[in-house]
N, C-alpha and C positions, 0 to 999 in steps of 0.2 A: 504494500499501500503505500504510496506517495506521501513522503513527510508533509507536505502541504496539506492533503487530506487528513492525516492523522493529527496536525497542529489545529485545523479546525474543529475536528471531533472532540480533541481535549479542550479545547476553549470552550465549545460548547458544552460540553459536558461539565465541566468544573463550574461554570457559569449558571447552568441548569440546576446543578446540585446546591450550589449557593441559594437561587432563586425559590427553590423547593423547600429545603430547610428554613429559611426565612419565613415562607409564607407558612408552613406548619405551625411554626413557632408563634407568628402573629397570630393566626387562627385560634391556637390555643389560649393563648395570653388573654386574648379578646372574650372568648368563652367563655375562661375561667372569670374575669372581671365582671363580665354581665350578670353571670348566675349569682357571684359573688354579691353583687349591687342587690339582686333582688334576695338574696338572703337576709341582707341585712336591712331591706325595707319589710320583709315580712316580719323579721324580728322586731324592729322597732315598733311596728303597728300592732304585735301582739302584745309587748310590753305597755303601749298606750291603753289596748283595750283589757290588759289584765289590771293596770291601775284604776281604770275606770271601773270596772267589776268590783275591785276591794274598796272603794269608796262610795260607790251606790248601791251593791247588790246587798239582797236580803237574803240571809241564809236560815233557811227553817230546819229545824231539827224533830222529829218527831219519831220517838223510840229509838230503832236503829237506822232508820231513814232520814237522808242528809239532802237536802234538796236546795238550790239555789235560784234565787230570782233575779234576772239582769235588767237592766237597763234598756234603754233602745241603744242598738248596734251600729244604725245607719249614720250616725255622726262620726264613727270610727272609718267609715268604707269609703271608697271611690269607685270611678268606673270599673279598674283595672282590679280592685282589692276585695276580695270576697272572706265574710267572717263567719261563721257559726261558734257556739258553744254549745258543747255537751257534758253530760254528765259521767260521772267516773264509771259506769256501765258502759259508757259509749251513746246512750240516747240522747236525742235532739234535745238542747233547751230553748234555743232560738238561733235566727240567722237571718243574714241582712237582706234587702231586698232585692239586690243585684244578681243574687243566687237564684231567684224565681223559685221553682219546683225543683231546682237541681239541689242536690247535697253533696258534701264531700263524703266519698263512698267509704263504710267502716273499714276499717284494717287494723288486723290484728297485732301486727308490731306495733303500729302506731298508739294503740290503746294500751299495750302491754309497757310502752315506753312511758306514758304517762301517769298510769297506775303507779309505776314504781320511780316516780317524780323526776322523771327526764323529760326535757324537750327533744324534739325528733324533726328533721326534715325529711321529705319523701316526694317524689314527683309521681302523679297520676295522674289517668286520662279520662277526662269527661267529654263524650261526644267528638273523640278525637280530637280533643284538645288537649295538650300536654299543660297540666297545671302544676306550680310547684307550693306545696302545702308546709307550713311550719304549725306545729302543734305544741304548746306549752300547757303545762298542769296549773291547775287551781287548788291551792293548799288552804285547808281549815285545821290550823295549829299543824300537828305532824300527819296530817290526813288529807288526802287529796280527793276532791270532792268534784272535781271536773277538768275541763281542760279549755283554752281559748285554739281554736284553730283557723288560721288567716292564710288564704291561699292566693295565688296570682296566677294570671295564663302566662303561658312562654311562648305565645304567638309572636308578639313583637321583638322578642328574643331571637327566637329561631329566623323570624324574617331578616333580621340583621345579621345574623351568622350567615346566613344563604347567599345574602349580597355580597358580603365579604369575601366569601366562598369563590362565588363566581367571578368577583373582581379579580381574586389573588390567581386563579385559574387562568382568567383570560390574560392577565398581566406576565404569567409564567409563560404560556404559551408564546405570547408576543415576544418576550425577553429570549426565547430561546430561539426563535427565528432573527430574531435582530442580532442574537449573538451569532449564530451562524454566517450571517452575511459579513458581519463585522469582523469574526475570525477567518472565515475566506478572504477578505481584503486585507488583513494584517499578515495572514500567512503568504497570500501574493506579494506583498509590498515586502517583507522580510527577507523571504525566499528569492525575489528578483535577483538580487547581487550574485546568490549562489549559482542561480540557471545561467547568469552571465560568465561566472567561474567555470562552469561547466562546460559550456559552450568553447569559449576560450582555451581550456583544457583539451578538448577534444580536436582544436585545430592543431594546437601544438603536438598532439598524438599523431594524427593523420598525416601532418606535413613532417613529422619527425626533425623539428627544429627547436632546440632548447634553449636557443636565444632569445624567442618570444617570450614575454611577460604577462602574466595576468593584469587587468586593468584594475588600478585602485580607486577607492573613491574618497580617500582622505578624511573619512569621517571617525577615525580613530577608534571605530566600535569593533565588537568582535569579528564581525567579517572583514571588516579591513585589515585587522592583525592576521587574519587568517591568509587574505591575499598576501600581505607582505612575507609570512612565513612560507607560502608555497612559491614564491617568487624567488627568497633566498634559496629554498630546497633547488628550485631549477636552475639559479644560478651554479650552486655547488655539482649539481649533476653535469651541468654542462662543461664545468671545469674540470671533472673528473672524467667525463667521457674524451674531452680534448686532450687531458693528460693521457689518458689511454691509448689514444689514437697517437700521442706524438711518443708515449712510451714503446709501442710496438715498431713504430718508424725506427726509433732509436735503437732498440733493442735489434731489429733486422739489421739495420745498418752497422750496428757494433759488432753483431757476431758473423754477418758476412765478410765485413773486412780482415778480421783474423781467419776465417775460414779460407779465404782467396790467398791470403798471405802464406797460410799453411800448406794449401793445396799447389800454389806456384813453388815452394822451396821442396816439397815433395816430388815433384814434378823435374824439378832441376837435380834432386838427389839421383832420381832414376836415370837421368840424362847423364851421368857420370862425375856429379860434383861429390859422390860420396867416397869416390876415390882418392880426392884432395883431400888432407885433414883441414885446411883452413877453410876451406869451402863449408866441409860437412861440418865444423865446429860454429862457422856463422849461420848456416842454414839452422840445426840443432838449436843455435842460442834464440833466432828470430821464433821458431816455432814453440820453445818453452815460455819465451814472453808473450806470446798470442795467446796459448794456452792458460796462463795466467790470467791474462785480461779477461778470457771468456769464463774462467773460474769466479773471477770477482762478479762480474753480471749475473751468472747463473746463482752466487750465494746471496746476492743483494736481493734478487727474484724469490728464492727460495725462504729467506728472511720473511720478505712482505707476505707471502703466503702463510707461513706460519703464525705472522702475527694476526692477519685476519681471522686465522683458524682459533686463535686464543693459547699463543706461546706461554709456557711457564717457565719462570726463573729460580734457578735454586740459590737462594739468599744465604749468603754465611758470611764468616767474616774475611774481608780480601785486604792486604796490604797494596795500598794504591801505589807506593813508592816503587814497589817492585813490579806492578804491572807496568807503571809509567817507564821505567829502565828497560823492560821488554821492549816495550812500543818503540822506544829510542834506538834500541840494536836494531830492530828490524826494519824502521824505517829509513835508517842510515844506508843500505843496500840500494835503495830505490831514490836517494834524494837526488841524482841526477846533475850534480854540481853546487846544487843548493846546501848551505852550513847549515847543518842540523845541530843544534846545542841544548845544554841542561840548563837551566838558571835557576833560581831559587827551591830548594827540595826539602821538604820537611817529611817526617815519618808519618803515615796516617792510615787508620783502618777504619772501613765502613763495612756495613751490611750490605753485600750485593753478589751478583753473578759474575765471576771473574772472567768468564769467556766473552760476555757481552761488554763488560766495562773495557776488555781490551779493544774489541772491535768498535767501541764508540771511539776511542783514543786514536786507533789506526785510521777510522775515517777522517777525523779531525786534521791529524797531521798529514794524510793523503791528500786531504783537500788544500791544506796550506802551501805543501810542496808543489801542487799542480800549478796554484797561481802565484807561485814565485819565481823570479827568473834566476839562473844559474849565475852565483856570485851573491844572492841574497841569504838572507838569515831566517831561521824559524826555531824559535824556541820554546822549551818546555819549561812549564814551571808548576810547584804543587805547594800550597799554603794549607796550614791547618789552624782553624779558627775555633772560636767556642762551640760553635754549634755546627758550622759548616765545613767541608773540605772544599778547596777551590784550586782548580787545575787550569792554567791558560796556555793556549797555543797561541803564540805572537808571531807573526808573519812580516815581511817586507816586501808584500806582493802588491799587486796593483791595486787592492783594494774592492771594495763592492758598493755600486751606485745607491744612492739614497732611496732610488725607487725600486731596487731589487732588493733591500734590505730584509724589509718587511716578511718577504715571501722566500727567504732562501730555505726554510725548514719545512716547505710544501711537498709534499710528493710529487714526483715527476718535475719540478720545479727547473727549469734552467735558463739563465738570463739570456736576453737574444743577442747581446754583443758577446758570448762566451764563446770562444772559439776552441775550448778546451772538450776533451773528448768525455764523455760519462752519461749516465742517466737520469741525473738528478737523485738518486736514491740515498747516497752516503749522508748528506746532512740531515734528512728527513728522520733517516733510521737511528741515527746518533741522539738526537732529539727525544725520539720515542723511548729508547732505553735508558736516558737520563731521567724521563719523567716516570718510567717505570720503578726506579729506584727512588722516587720521591724527590728527584732533583729537577733541575733543567740545564739549557745552555743559552746564554746570551752572548749578543756580541756587539763589538763597536769597530767601527770601519772608517777609513777617510781613503777617498781617492788617491791613487799615487802614494800612498804612505805605507798603506798595509792594514793589516785586521788582527783582533783578538779576539779568540773563542775563549769563553770562560764556563767550564763546565762546574757546577754547584752541586754537591752530594751531602745530605745529611748525615752527621756522624753517628747519630742515635744509638741503640743497643747493639753491640756487636758480640753477643754472647751466646746467641741461638740461631740455629739454623731452619728455614723455613721456604716454603713454594709458594711464589707469588704468580698470578697470570699478569701477562705482559698484553695488555690492551692497549692496541693502537689506535690512534684518531684517523680519521679518513679525509684529511687536508691534502 
């Protein structure tokens, strides 16, 4: 069922429930109020009659027979009020003229209550007319000698209640009809932006163009925020797919080049170069270098796949100064004329995964060496602070442009003017590993002066071994 119809039905149902509950409550309160008013009028009139009887009645007693003589009751009656006086046994003494030949029907419950000295209300029917009766006992000392019975027709009350019932029923029905119309209009007005979003999304899907964006209304309401969120999601998806395309092109290019070089050297060896030791060593060195390059690409892609699947890190005490020294020794082999040196070095132990931390530092050092010309310097330093361990990788290379600086840790990102080979995964992998250890990597750079990458790791508790999932962000 469409949301528009459900919204209308819910709106109509809720408003209808409120109207019905209000109508029922109003009807019951009005009914109670009118009947209570009738009862009070009957009680007041019975008290007036009783007081008149006490003041004017002649009570005669002959042996065990007690009789009462009552003055004229018509002075207490009105067109809507009927009065009669009965003896203790229920026999009629007198009645008002407006009763005519009618009498209140004898009732055992009323008679018994009066004989016990209690007043009682009761509704009876005379000629298909409901009559409300109040019967109060007349006492002679401690003895009940009779009762005053006052009655009033409920026709006016019932007519009023019927009119109110018709009015409330008609009003509720009209309110439900109006609620359905207003609800349908509100649903159409409220959901119209969503329908526009749906049509725009369908156009984007059909055109397979993630560069399109949904129209925004700038109303700052929930739908406008939803549109902004979806546009942000589309932008990230577009960036991700573009990065995937670039990755496919870069990886295919990066793999095709070493494969071509390896194939060419293998053909050269087949044509007789294997018989010359110098040419053989040169060809094998070229093949070995290209294989290393392919291994790095495959390793980065494997780590990327493992990270997306939820890679777990084995956290244990790690001596960072030892790892830094290993990275220094390994990176010197591939320095290619760049002067790699150790700067300030403290001893520091952190909770971490030794293999991943070594990979992180190798990525930073490799990136620094790659962007530093021969003769330049790359310096590794380690500082121990009260709550953090800080490792810096400082180079005297080309530096990073201010426009590229916010994006260098994004997955697959490569600066437009970057003529160095690579897939744009090294720095993003390094940042991921740092964040998985509860730290981060910061960078400062100036064009033509070089860059400084700083790894921050918390010192924390280094006495336990644990396994922590490496959850990598999709940036």
